[in-house]
C-alpha positions as CSV (number, residue, x, y, z in Angstrom):
1,M,0.0,-0.1,-0.3
2,R,2.9,2.4,0.9
3,F,4.7,1.4,-2.5
4,F,1.5,2.5,-4.1
5,L,0.9,5.4,-2.4
6,V,4.6,6.6,-2.9
7,A,4.3,6.1,-6.9
8,C,0.9,8.3,-6.8
9,L,2.4,11.0,-4.9
10,A,5.0,10.7,-7.6
11,V,3.5,11.1,-10.3
12,A,1.7,14.1,-9.0
13,G,5.0,16.0,-8.2
14,L,4.5,15.7,-4.3
15,A,6.7,13.9,-1.7
16,L,5.3,11.6,1.2
17,P,5.0,12.8,4.3
18,G,8.1,11.4,6.5
19,A,9.6,10.2,2.9
20,A,13.2,11.3,2.0
21,G,14.1,12.9,-0.8
22,A,13.1,16.6,-2.5
23,H,10.0,17.7,-4.7
24,V,10.9,16.6,-7.9
25,A,9.7,18.7,-10.8
26,V,9.3,16.7,-13.8
27,T,6.9,14.0,-12.9
28,Q,4.3,12.8,-15.7
29,P,4.1,9.5,-16.3
30,L,5.4,8.0,-20.1
31,L,3.4,4.8,-21.3
32,A,6.0,2.2,-22.6
33,T,3.9,-0.4,-24.7
34,V,4.9,-3.8,-26.6
35,G,2.1,-5.3,-28.7
36,S,-1.2,-4.6,-27.4
37,A,-4.3,-5.9,-25.1
38,S,-5.8,-7.6,-28.4
39,A,-2.7,-8.6,-30.6
40,P,-0.1,-9.6,-28.0
41,D,2.2,-11.0,-30.1
42,A,1.9,-7.9,-33.0
43,F,5.1,-6.2,-34.1
44,Q,4.3,-2.7,-32.3
45,I,6.4,-0.7,-29.9
46,S,6.3,2.6,-28.9
47,L,7.0,5.0,-25.8
48,T,4.1,7.9,-25.5
49,D,3.5,10.9,-22.8
50,S,0.4,11.2,-20.7
51,T,-1.6,12.7,-23.7
52,G,-1.2,10.0,-25.9
53,A,1.2,11.7,-28.1
54,K,4.7,10.1,-29.0
55,V,7.6,11.0,-27.1
56,T,10.4,12.9,-29.2
57,H,12.0,15.0,-27.0
58,V,11.9,15.4,-23.0
59,D,13.2,17.9,-20.7
60,P,15.7,16.2,-18.3
61,G,14.8,15.0,-15.3
62,Q,13.0,12.2,-13.3
63,Y,10.1,10.3,-15.0
64,T,8.2,7.4,-14.0
65,I,7.5,5.1,-17.0
66,M,4.6,2.5,-17.2
67,V,5.6,-0.5,-18.9
68,H,2.6,-2.7,-20.5
69,D,4.6,-5.7,-22.4
70,Y,1.9,-8.0,-23.8
71,A,4.4,-9.8,-25.8
72,T,5.8,-13.5,-25.2
73,F,8.3,-12.9,-27.9
74,H,9.0,-9.3,-28.0
75,N,10.8,-7.0,-25.1
76,F,11.0,-3.2,-24.6
77,H,14.9,-2.3,-23.6
78,L,15.3,1.3,-22.9
79,T,19.1,2.8,-23.1
80,G,21.0,5.9,-23.0
81,P,23.1,8.0,-20.9
82,G,22.5,6.5,-17.4
83,V,19.5,4.3,-18.3
84,D,19.4,0.7,-19.2
85,Q,16.2,-0.8,-18.3
86,T,14.9,-4.0,-20.0
87,T,11.3,-6.5,-19.6
88,E,12.0,-10.3,-20.6
89,V,11.8,-11.2,-23.8
90,E,9.8,-14.7,-23.4
91,T,7.5,-13.1,-20.5
92,A,4.4,-10.7,-20.7
93,S,4.8,-8.4,-17.9
94,T,3.9,-4.8,-16.3
95,A,6.4,-2.5,-14.6
96,T,6.7,0.8,-13.2
97,W,10.4,2.3,-14.1
98,V,11.6,5.6,-12.3
99,V,14.7,7.0,-14.4
100,T,16.3,10.3,-14.7
101,F,16.9,11.4,-18.2
102,T,19.9,14.0,-18.8
103,D,21.5,15.4,-22.3
104,G,21.3,13.3,-25.0
105,T,19.5,10.5,-27.0
106,Y,18.0,7.6,-25.8
107,R,16.5,4.4,-27.7
108,F,14.4,1.7,-27.3
109,R,13.9,-1.5,-29.1
110,C,13.0,-4.8,-28.7
111,D,16.2,-7.1,-28.7
112,A,14.3,-9.9,-30.4
113,H,13.8,-7.8,-33.3
114,P,16.1,-4.6,-33.3
115,T,15.8,-3.9,-36.6
116,S,12.1,-3.6,-37.3
117,M,10.8,-2.8,-33.6
118,L,12.5,0.4,-32.2
119,G,12.3,4.0,-31.5
120,S,14.5,6.8,-29.9
121,F,14.1,10.6,-28.6
122,T,16.1,13.1,-27.0
123,S,16.3,15.1,-23.8
124,G,17.7,18.1,-22.5
125,T,20.4,20.2,-25.4
126,V,21.4,18.2,-27.7
127,V,24.1,19.6,-30.1
128,A,23.8,18.6,-33.7
129,P,26.4,17.9,-35.8
130,P,28.1,20.3,-38.2
131,P,26.3,20.6,-41.4
132,V,28.0,18.9,-44.1
133,K,30.4,21.0,-46.3
134,K,30.0,20.8,-50.2
135,L,32.2,20.3,-53.1
136,V,31.3,20.5,-56.9
137,A,34.1,18.5,-59.1
138,Q,33.9,18.3,-62.7
139,V,35.9,16.5,-65.8
140,G,34.3,18.1,-69.0
141,P,33.1,19.4,-71.3
142,K,36.2,19.1,-73.7
143,R,39.8,18.6,-71.5
144,T,38.9,20.5,-68.5
145,I,38.5,19.5,-64.8
146,S,38.1,21.5,-61.7
147,V,37.0,20.8,-58.2
148,K,34.9,24.1,-56.7
149,T,33.3,24.9,-53.7
150,A,29.2,25.9,-53.6
151,A,29.9,29.1,-54.4
152,G,32.1,28.5,-57.6
153,A,35.3,29.3,-56.4
154,R,38.2,26.8,-57.8
155,V,39.4,25.5,-54.4
156,K,43.1,25.6,-53.4
157,R,43.0,24.9,-49.7
158,L,40.6,23.0,-47.6
159,N,40.1,22.4,-43.7
160,A,39.9,19.2,-43.1
161,G,36.3,17.5,-42.3
162,K,33.5,15.6,-44.3
163,Y,32.6,16.6,-47.3
164,K,29.6,16.1,-49.7
165,V,31.2,16.2,-53.3
166,T,28.8,16.6,-56.6
167,V,30.9,14.8,-59.5
168,K,29.6,16.1,-62.9
169,D,31.0,13.9,-65.6
170,L,30.4,15.9,-68.5
171,T,32.1,13.7,-70.8
172,K,33.3,9.9,-72.5
173,A,36.8,10.6,-73.0
174,D,38.1,11.2,-69.7
175,N,36.8,10.6,-66.1
176,L,37.0,12.1,-62.3
177,H,39.6,10.5,-60.1
178,L,39.9,12.0,-56.5
179,I,43.0,11.0,-54.5
180,A,43.7,12.2,-50.6
181,A,44.5,10.4,-47.2
182,G,42.1,7.8,-47.1
183,V,40.1,8.7,-50.2
184,N,39.8,7.3,-53.4
185,R,36.6,7.8,-55.6
186,K,36.7,7.8,-59.6
187,T,34.0,7.8,-62.2
188,G,34.4,6.0,-65.1
189,V,36.3,6.9,-68.4
190,R,32.9,6.1,-70.7
191,F,30.5,7.5,-67.6
192,R,28.9,10.6,-68.3
193,G,26.1,11.7,-65.7
194,T,26.1,13.5,-62.3
195,T,26.8,11.4,-58.7
196,T,27.9,12.0,-55.3
197,W,30.2,11.2,-52.9
198,T,30.4,11.7,-49.4
199,V,34.0,11.6,-48.2
200,T,36.8,12.7,-45.3
201,F,39.4,14.7,-46.3
202,R,42.5,14.2,-43.8
203,I,45.6,16.8,-43.6
204,G,47.5,16.6,-46.5
205,T,47.3,17.2,-50.3
206,A,44.3,16.0,-52.6
207,R,44.6,15.7,-56.2
208,Y,42.3,14.7,-58.7
209,R,42.8,14.0,-62.5
210,S,41.7,12.4,-65.6
211,D,43.0,8.0,-65.7
212,A,43.0,8.9,-69.8
213,H,44.9,11.8,-69.6
214,R,46.9,12.2,-66.8
215,A,48.3,15.9,-67.8
216,L,44.5,16.6,-66.9
217,R,44.7,17.0,-63.2
218,G,44.7,19.4,-60.1
219,S,45.5,19.4,-56.7
220,F,44.5,21.2,-53.2
221,A,46.0,21.6,-49.8
222,V,44.2,20.1,-46.9
223,V,45.1,21.9,-43.8
224,S,43.8,21.5,-39.9
225,A,40.5,23.5,-39.2
226,P,41.2,26.7,-37.5
């Protein structure tokens, strides 16, 4: 009875008289579900808030998660910074988890079917990865070859890092072959068209050329980012 009262008061954001611990600001319950009451072993997994909306982001803090695992060959496994909670794969069950979310990304899945039953959400401030910079590499028309920035300036010096390279091969007499530390990408000599490469340039020298006419070439320096 005391456990039930503690849980109810925790959801309401109150402390039980005489119980240790301070008031918790973030306490609205979340609902984790695997399968359903009408179809226990359905390939369904979800995490919703108290309104039934899918959880995509939460504020950092302590949360109560009510777990309804209806399945006998699925489970609910929640992981992330400071959290690793799971139900059993072969047993239907209900559970109540009290977890604390901090800044980061949290993921949930069925361990038996991790590629088809999964989801994720973020908590707090998540730093987005830097945008991938863009380059345009072109061979042709006629005997021309270049690597330019998205603004159209010929690349002579480049900061190390990840880049998306749009390759425009406009001739069937030459190809574009890009060579750098850890990079070796090329189009076919008889190929004509547009393709996209995602490459990571390391400090050093990057070179590009036509394999059909080696005199058709260029290079640029890859330096440390400031």
